[in-house]
Every structure is written in C-alpha cells, then in structure tokens.
C-alpha positions, -999 to +999 in steps of 0.1 A: +639+269+278+611+275+253+624+257+219+607+256+184+619+230+159+612+238+123+608+207+103+595+172+113+619+151+093+647+125+106+667+156+121+638+179+132+615+152+149+645+134+168+661+166+178+626+182+190+618+149+209+651+147+227+652+183+238+616+176+252+628+146+269+657+169+282+630+190+301+627+219+272+591+230+263+595+221+229+571+229+198+577+210+164+564+231+136+559+215+100+536+224+070+527+188+066+495+183+082+498+145+084+531+146+104+516+171+129+486+149+134+507+118+138+529+136+165+496+149+183+483+113+183+515+103+200+530+086+168+567+090+154+564+105+120+595+085+109+607+052+114+637+053+142+641+028+168+630+042+204+609+070+190+578+052+191+579+050+229+594+082+237+571+103+217+538+091+233+557+097+269+562+136+258+532+147+235+513+173+253+537+175+284+568+190+269+564+181+233+539+198+210+534+200+174+515+224+151+513+239+116+515+273+127+544+295+133+529+314+162+552+296+189+580+313+173+573+346+191+576+329+226+608+307+216+641+314+231+658+291+204+644+283+170+659+253+151+657+252+114+659+214+103+643+216+068+656+199+038+683+210+015+682+189-017+707+190-043+703+211-073+713+199-107+749+212-104+751+193-070+749+225-050+724+226-022+688+239-028+681+266-002+644+273-011+632+256+019+657+274+042+648+307+027+609+301+031+615+291+066+636+317+076+610+345+061+582+330+081+602+329+112+611+367+107+573+375+103+566+360+139+599+370+159+593+390+189+612+421+200+606+413+237+633+389+241+668+379+224+661+348+200+688+324+189+680+307+155+702+277+150+709+261+119+705+224+122+700+216+086+733+208+066+738+240+047+766+256+024+792+281+040+777+315+043+739+303+049+740+318+082+745+353+069+718+345+041+693+338+067+704+368+089+695+392+061+661+373+054+652+373+090+662+412+094+642+424+063+612+400+073+609+411+112+623+446+107+645+436+139+681+443+140+705+414+138+727+407+167+706+429+189+674+411+188+683+380+172+713+360+162+719+331+138+743+302+149+755+272+133+747+238+151+753+209+125+736+175+133+757+144+133+728+119+135+732+084+122+697+071+108+686+041+126+707+051+156+696+088+160+685+087+193+717+071+205+736+101+187+716+127+200+716+114+238+754+103+236+768+126+211+808+123+204+806+162+199+783+193+199+795+220+175+783+255+180+792+282+154+791+315+166+809+346+182+778+362+198+781+362+236+744+359+246+738+334+214+768+312+230+752+316+263+718+304+254+731+272+234+752+263+264+722+265+286+703+246+260+727+216+260+736+218+296+716+187+308+724+167+279+762+173+283+759+165+319+732+136+314+708+149+339+677+129+344+688+101+320+677+074+346+640+082+336+650+081+299+668+047+298+636+027+291+633+042+259+670+036+247+665+010+221+704+008+220+733-003+245+743+027+267+769+034+293+757+065+316+794+067+327+809+068+291+831+098+285+809+130+277+804+150+247+829+174+236+813+208+234+831+226+208+826+263+198+839+279+169+831+305+142+797+303+122+817+294+088+838+268+102+809+251+118+791+250+085+820+233+069+827+207+097+796+187+088+804+186+049+842+180+056+831+152+079+809+135+058+832+138+026+858+121+047+840+092+055+828+089+020+864+087+009+872+061+036+845+038+024+853+043-012+889+034-004+881+001+015+857-007-016+885-001-040+907-025-021+879-052-021+879-049-062+916-052-060+915-084-038+892-101-063+917-094-091+948-105-072+937-123-042+935-114-004+906-111+019+893-076+020+878-083+056+911-094+070+927-064+055+903-041+069+908-056+103+943-054+102+940-016+090+915-008+119+939-020+143+959+013+137+946+038+161+955+065+136+930+049+108+903+028+133+877+002+123+848+025+116+837+029+080+859+002+068+830-024+060+827-033+023+794-026+004+779-019-027+789+018-021+779+047+001+742+062-007+714+075+012+702+111+020+734+127+034+766+114+019+756+118-018+743+152-011+768+166+011+797+151-009+781+171-041+777+202-023+813+206-011+826+194-041+805+221-062+815+247-037+854+238-039+849+238-079+831+274-081+860+288-057+888+272-077+900+250-050+887+215-060+886+188-036+902+161-058+904+135-033+864+139-028+862+141-065+877+107-070+857+093-042+824+100-058+837+084-092+849+053-072+815+050-053+797+050-087+821+026-102+814+004-071+776+005-078+784-007-113+807-034-100+777-051-082+759-054-117+792-066-134+793-094-110+760-104-118+766-104-154+799-124-150+779-152-132+746-151-152+760-139-185+731-121-201+706-106-178+678-105-201+650-123-188+668-132-159+650-130-125+669-112-096+658-110-061+670-079-040+673-081-004+673-045+011+661-011-003+669+015+024+703+026+025+712+012+058+693-011+083+668+003+109+656+030+089+629+036+062+649+061+042+652+050+007+664+083-009+693+080-035+701+045-023+725+018-040+694-003-048+679+026-069+711+027-090+715-012-093+681-019-099+677+008-127+710-010-144+694-044-142+659-031-157+680-017-185+694-050-192+663-068-192+660-086-157+631-092-139+632-079-105+616-088-070+624-068-039+621-069-002+630-043+028+616-046+065+607-008+063+618+008+030+596-006+005+568+024+008+593+049+003+612+033-024+579+028-043+570+063-039+603+074-050+606+051-080+570+047-095+579+040-129+602+007-118+583-023-131+592-045-102+576-068-077+575-059-040+574-088-018+562-090+018+584-121+027+620-120+017+618-158+007+596-148-019+625-127-037+639-160-046+609-174-065+623-186-096+652-164-093+686-168-108+702-148-082+695-131-050+713-100-041+717-088-005+722-048-005+711-039+030+722-059+060+690-061+079+694-085+108+664-105+097+683-115+067+705-136+088+677-157+098+663-165+063+656-204+059+682-209+030+670-245+023+633-228+017+650-201-005+669-228-026+638-248-033+622-217-048+651-206-070+658-215-107+698-210-102+709-210-064+731-180-063+735-153-036+755-123-041+762-106-006+774-071-011+782-065+026+798-099+035+772-100+061+755-135+058+769-169+069+785-185+036+785-219+055+749-220+062+741-210+028+763-234+013+746-262+031+715-253+013+736-258-019+735-224-028+765-207-044+775-179-022+798-150-033+809-119-014+829-089-020+866-088-018+870-123-006+881-156-022+850-178-031+841-205-007+844-241-022+810-259-023+798-293-035+786-292-073+751-285-074+725-285-103+697-262-110+669-262-082+634-253-087+613-245-119 
C-alpha cells in the first residue's frame, strides 16, 4: 500500500520505518528540514535501538522522506503523528493536529478513497474535528472520499521497534467498512509476521517468532481515542501506588522489592510497573494523565484516583530531595552528582523528566549540580538552558568533590561504574539509588554509604570523609 506518515518524531519515524519494512511504500513528511535530511542520508532522526541499521536498509527503496505534502495525493492511508503538548490547564494543545489536517485536506485526491489514521494521542472527539477540517480544506465529502480512524500508538521509547513489530494489541477505531478494510490490509503482514526472517538482523531485542500474535481490536472512534489515555493513566496509578508503598516501608519497615515481587505473583496484578522510582515522568505519562484528568473535570466526572496518582507522583519527586536533605542537612553549597537525565534508559528523551524537577529543587536550595546521561544531555540542556549545572561526559566525573551521587535513570552502564574510583573523588561517599538498581555490596566495598528506596539500609563499615 502507499502510506504517508506526517511527523518524524518518536512515533512517526518508528511507525513509518516499520511500515516500510513490512513492504509498504511509505513516505515520512515533516516540516523540519534537518530531520528529513537525516532520513534521506539513511540516519534515524531519533535515538532508538535498531533504527540506526533499519533506516539505511530501507531509505530510497520503500522508505522516503520529504518536506512536501504532495505524496498525500497518491496515498491510500495517511497517518497523523504530530505532537500534542499540554496546555496550561492540562488539556491537549491541538494546534499541530489542526494545521496538519488542513494541509492534508489541501492535497487530498478525489480519485481514491483515503483513510486518515490518527496515531497521535488526542482527546475524545478529535477524529470528528479532523474530519470537519479535512472536508472544508479539500471540498470532498467525508465518509465518501475519505474517513478518519483512530489508531492509537502503544510504543515504549527505548523498545519502540519491539512494540511495533511484536505488539500486544492493535486498536482501530472506526465503523466505516472501507476504512476498516484498508487498515486490516495495512496490518496484515505485521499481524501474520510475514517476511520477519529478513528483518531479524535489525532487532536489537530478544524476540520469539512463535510468540502469540497481536490482538487486533476494532471499536468505535471515541472508545479508541480513550483507550490510550485510560491505559497510561492506569499505569501511572500503578507506579504511584508502589512508590507510596516504598515510602511507607521507609517509615514502618519492610522491603518494597519483596513486597512488589509478592504482589506480582498474583495474576490479577502482575509484575510490570511495580518497580520503585523517583516517580513517573517523560513525554507521555504527565501529558496523558493531565489530559484525561482535565477532560473528566470539564465534563463533571472527575477521575479522582488519577488525580491522587498525579499528586502522589509529585510527592515522590520531592521525597527524593527530602532524603538528600536528611542525609546532608543543608544543601547550600553541597555538590550533588546526577546519573541519568532521560526519563528511562535507551532513549534520549529528556522532556518533563524527574531529573528536571529534582534538579530545580536542588538548585533552589543552593546545591551545585553535575550531571551525566549517555544520550539525553543534549536535549536536557536545550530544554533547560537556564540551569547552572555542569555536564559531564564521564559518569565518574559527577562524583568529583561530591557530597552525594544520585541515580535517577537506570542505564546499564551505571552498573559498571568503578565505585572505588568514584569514592576517591567524592567529598562524602554517599549514593542514593532511586531505582534500587545498583549493587549495594559492590558500592559498600568501596566504603560508600548506599541508600535505596523503600528498603532497609544495608550495614556497612564506618567510613570517614574521602577526597578533598
């Protein structure tokens, strides 16, 4: 099929590349000339494992990139995958959706029936809004010349290719027979995993070609639009809950890791999203919970559990700062090293991360901050240009004259740090591990005081101040 994907961000670039890999002639359209130039050079416009080898294999063959909307005229399916940032009141800002719909409408052809698939995470009713804009801009008749369907994305950054090639479910929101037919045809190869043998060299993840196939689920448009928001809000609630349990464990005793393991054995609960952290963050959870909460309030049906999860999450961010204060007392003039700026490993996405909140609170209290992230420093610096912090190209350097080193993102390379070297640089040998990710025994062997989240402190030999 001929496919156009509008938007070359995380969702658009991965979706477009995957569809091209599945044999569809796919064109990615974006107004950013740098992203299009990178794609046309065979480079991924985002950091995502596997994209660096898959894009050069496909570009110019089944994958194309341009700043022009001209390919829309020949497309059978057009994906809208542009940003929907949060407004001041938490509701989704649809300016990019509207602008994209208008441009698509100007280029739609009456020679074929076109499906416009909403891949962006959008509020309920957006498909109707886009339909109206398309009809006005094109002069064509909705449901006769084109239809708008909802096809929400469920991609985890850092695991996006795994999720697109081996999805748990594919959700299509539409009641239009031709629209449903074309979407089924589009996803046929992916659901059946046809041609995967030639793709496996690009899979930077463990896979099982015989694993259960994706659930292909069709529903009405509004339900599909809500599924993504409801799913992310539920997962946010689950994370907030285990983090609250961790805070309780620190007060009355208990090991939150064992508690989470015991809870996860219940098939009704499961193990996923019961990992303790400094709070959920990133480009999806904060935005999606804010939108569904804002919508529920506007229509007089407030999601009180989600509202509590948002408040609890902010409390967890602050809890990390308070743990540092309890250990170091005044933070004025104290040096804090930060390991991890992206909201999770294997991505460079540093939007709305726990690091930005925590670092801001540390700076407000007079702390001097050094930071490191394997991929996220460039974006974090661009998003927080006023932060007076030092960016380190080696994680060890975050410990130079430090009074504490704080792990926020559980990158694998942080488990491989030479803790003896780090301890020799620190003024006070103290590590706060907000993910319970590091090896306490190895850290304690270096005479560093280790502290996790929701676990009893490990006994260590008394140590003095190391470094100068």
